[in-house]
PLY file of the C-alpha trace (Angstrom):
ply
format ascii 1.0
element vertex 209
property float x
property float y
property float z
element edge 208
property int vertex1
property int vertex2
end_header
28.73 75.63 44.36
28.91 73.23 41.51
29.87 73.10 37.91
28.60 71.29 34.96
24.95 71.60 35.96
22.20 69.42 34.56
20.74 70.26 31.19
18.17 73.10 31.16
14.59 71.93 31.70
12.28 71.40 28.74
9.57 73.96 27.98
6.95 72.44 30.29
9.40 71.96 33.15
10.72 75.46 32.57
7.24 76.95 32.89
6.64 75.05 36.14
10.04 76.11 37.50
9.39 79.74 36.59
5.99 79.66 38.29
7.51 78.13 41.42
10.23 80.77 41.45
7.67 83.54 41.03
5.76 82.21 44.05
9.00 82.11 46.04
9.76 85.69 45.02
6.32 86.83 46.12
6.77 85.26 49.55
10.23 86.80 49.92
8.94 90.26 49.08
6.56 90.03 52.05
9.42 89.55 54.55
10.09 92.77 56.48
13.66 94.14 56.33
15.87 94.35 59.40
15.29 97.30 61.70
18.30 99.49 62.53
20.53 97.60 64.99
18.44 94.42 64.76
21.20 92.34 63.19
23.63 93.02 66.01
20.98 92.08 68.57
20.21 88.84 66.77
23.87 87.81 66.70
23.97 87.43 70.46
21.10 84.90 70.26
22.37 82.80 67.34
23.89 80.00 69.45
20.74 79.34 71.46
17.83 80.67 69.42
17.12 79.12 65.99
14.60 81.86 65.27
17.43 84.40 65.32
19.26 82.50 62.57
16.04 82.25 60.55
15.33 85.95 60.96
18.79 86.94 59.76
18.59 84.50 56.85
15.08 85.42 55.76
15.77 89.14 56.00
18.43 88.88 53.27
16.56 86.67 50.83
15.40 89.75 48.95
19.07 90.54 48.31
19.69 86.99 47.12
16.72 87.35 44.78
17.89 90.73 43.48
21.41 89.51 42.78
20.17 86.31 41.13
17.91 88.26 38.80
20.75 90.63 37.89
22.76 87.60 36.71
19.97 85.92 34.74
20.99 84.68 31.31
24.68 84.40 32.16
24.81 80.60 32.19
22.78 79.37 35.16
19.09 79.06 35.92
17.65 81.55 38.41
16.96 78.71 40.83
20.62 77.64 40.71
21.80 81.20 41.26
19.40 81.56 44.16
20.72 78.36 45.73
24.33 79.46 45.35
23.52 82.87 46.78
21.77 81.23 49.73
24.98 79.32 50.47
26.83 82.63 50.47
24.24 84.08 52.82
24.65 81.18 55.24
28.39 81.80 55.29
27.78 85.51 55.85
25.71 84.77 58.94
28.43 82.52 60.41
31.07 85.11 59.52
29.11 87.92 61.16
28.53 85.80 64.26
32.31 85.44 64.68
32.98 89.11 64.03
29.86 91.31 64.35
31.47 94.45 62.98
30.13 96.85 60.40
26.94 96.56 58.39
25.66 92.97 58.27
23.56 93.59 55.16
26.50 95.02 53.21
28.76 92.15 54.25
26.08 89.61 53.35
25.61 91.13 49.90
29.33 90.83 49.16
29.41 87.11 50.04
26.15 86.36 48.23
27.48 88.00 45.05
30.83 86.24 45.44
29.19 82.81 45.63
27.03 83.48 42.59
29.94 84.78 40.55
32.08 81.79 41.50
29.28 79.44 40.45
28.96 81.23 37.10
32.71 81.01 36.57
32.69 77.29 37.39
29.83 76.74 34.96
31.60 78.67 32.21
34.74 76.59 32.75
32.76 73.33 32.66
31.04 74.34 29.42
34.33 75.37 27.85
35.87 72.03 28.83
32.90 70.19 27.36
33.17 72.16 24.12
36.90 71.43 23.95
36.20 67.71 24.28
33.67 67.91 21.44
36.14 69.80 19.25
38.87 67.26 20.05
36.56 64.36 19.23
35.68 65.89 15.87
39.36 66.53 15.11
40.21 62.94 16.04
37.54 61.51 13.76
38.52 63.73 10.83
42.17 62.79 11.24
41.41 59.10 11.60
39.38 59.12 8.38
41.95 61.19 6.50
44.83 58.92 7.50
42.82 55.80 6.73
42.20 57.16 3.23
45.87 58.01 2.70
47.30 54.82 4.22
44.62 52.45 2.90
44.38 50.94 6.37
43.29 51.85 9.85
45.86 54.24 11.34
47.51 53.50 14.66
47.00 55.62 17.73
50.58 56.90 17.46
50.01 57.96 13.85
46.84 59.87 14.76
48.54 61.54 17.73
51.51 62.54 15.55
49.24 64.02 12.88
47.31 66.01 15.47
50.50 66.99 17.32
48.97 65.66 20.53
50.58 63.62 23.30
49.65 59.96 22.85
47.86 59.97 26.22
45.56 62.78 25.04
44.83 60.96 21.78
44.07 57.79 23.75
41.59 59.60 25.99
39.80 61.13 23.01
39.81 57.80 21.16
38.07 56.17 24.12
35.44 58.93 24.14
34.86 58.60 20.39
34.55 54.82 20.52
32.14 54.99 23.45
30.03 57.54 21.56
29.99 55.24 18.53
28.87 52.27 20.65
26.14 54.36 22.23
24.99 55.55 18.80
24.82 51.97 17.55
22.80 50.90 20.58
20.39 53.80 20.15
20.00 52.97 16.45
19.18 49.34 17.22
16.11 50.44 19.20
14.51 51.74 16.00
15.33 48.81 13.72
12.76 46.14 12.91
14.22 42.72 13.86
13.23 41.52 10.37
15.66 44.07 8.93
18.46 42.09 10.51
17.60 38.93 8.56
19.31 38.50 5.19
17.57 37.27 2.08
18.68 33.68 2.68
17.31 33.67 6.19
20.58 34.23 8.02
20.66 36.64 10.91
22.81 39.66 10.14
25.24 40.52 12.94
24.35 44.08 13.96
27.78 44.66 15.56
0 1
1 2
2 3
3 4
4 5
5 6
6 7
7 8
8 9
9 10
10 11
11 12
12 13
13 14
14 15
15 16
16 17
17 18
18 19
19 20
20 21
21 22
22 23
23 24
24 25
25 26
26 27
27 28
28 29
29 30
30 31
31 32
32 33
33 34
34 35
35 36
36 37
37 38
38 39
39 40
40 41
41 42
42 43
43 44
44 45
45 46
46 47
47 48
48 49
49 50
50 51
51 52
52 53
53 54
54 55
55 56
56 57
57 58
58 59
59 60
60 61
61 62
62 63
63 64
64 65
65 66
66 67
67 68
68 69
69 70
70 71
71 72
72 73
73 74
74 75
75 76
76 77
77 78
78 79
79 80
80 81
81 82
82 83
83 84
84 85
85 86
86 87
87 88
88 89
89 90
90 91
91 92
92 93
93 94
94 95
95 96
96 97
97 98
98 99
99 100
100 101
101 102
102 103
103 104
104 105
105 106
106 107
107 108
108 109
109 110
110 111
111 112
112 113
113 114
114 115
115 116
116 117
117 118
118 119
119 120
120 121
121 122
122 123
123 124
124 125
125 126
126 127
127 128
128 129
129 130
130 131
131 132
132 133
133 134
134 135
135 136
136 137
137 138
138 139
139 140
140 141
141 142
142 143
143 144
144 145
145 146
146 147
147 148
148 149
149 150
150 151
151 152
152 153
153 154
154 155
155 156
156 157
157 158
158 159
159 160
160 161
161 162
162 163
163 164
164 165
165 166
166 167
167 168
168 169
169 170
170 171
171 172
172 173
173 174
174 175
175 176
176 177
177 178
178 179
179 180
180 181
181 182
182 183
183 184
184 185
185 186
186 187
187 188
188 189
189 190
190 191
191 192
192 193
193 194
194 195
195 196
196 197
197 198
198 199
199 200
200 201
201 202
202 203
203 204
204 205
205 206
206 207
207 208
């Protein structure tokens, strides 16, 4: 499971990903379910027969697919949910091999759902943390500008932290993020400037920094 996933794909990538997932779903729907008692028989062969592991795994992919689809739109792509659910399914197989009691399919569904829900919770936390950083950066910049206007000079870090009622260490971290964002913005802007724009009227080169 992981948090802070990559940005969602663009429209063209999203169409390709959706088509690939649809093909995967079609292949999964052709896999026959376990026969009564089959899971328990497969468990005894897990250590020496890779096909037994594959059979158990493949037989539950329809459940992974169902649970992923039921969580669509909650913060993760279907493919990510499917991957997280597959990790839960792998754990379910190992767990059942150690203790082959009860209904394997029911136990597998619980672990698959648990892994997906944990991944969604991690993603929600990561997004909330990212939003908090953005809010803090905006608050820092507003406070810096406000103090600069009042003091007629650049405020110190301690003054900004005091105004925001933040620990100095927090203000320092946010300051570093803001300054890095400003540097990155300046570098991005330079890519679109004509070099001639950086030459003053008397022929001197204007320092872009």
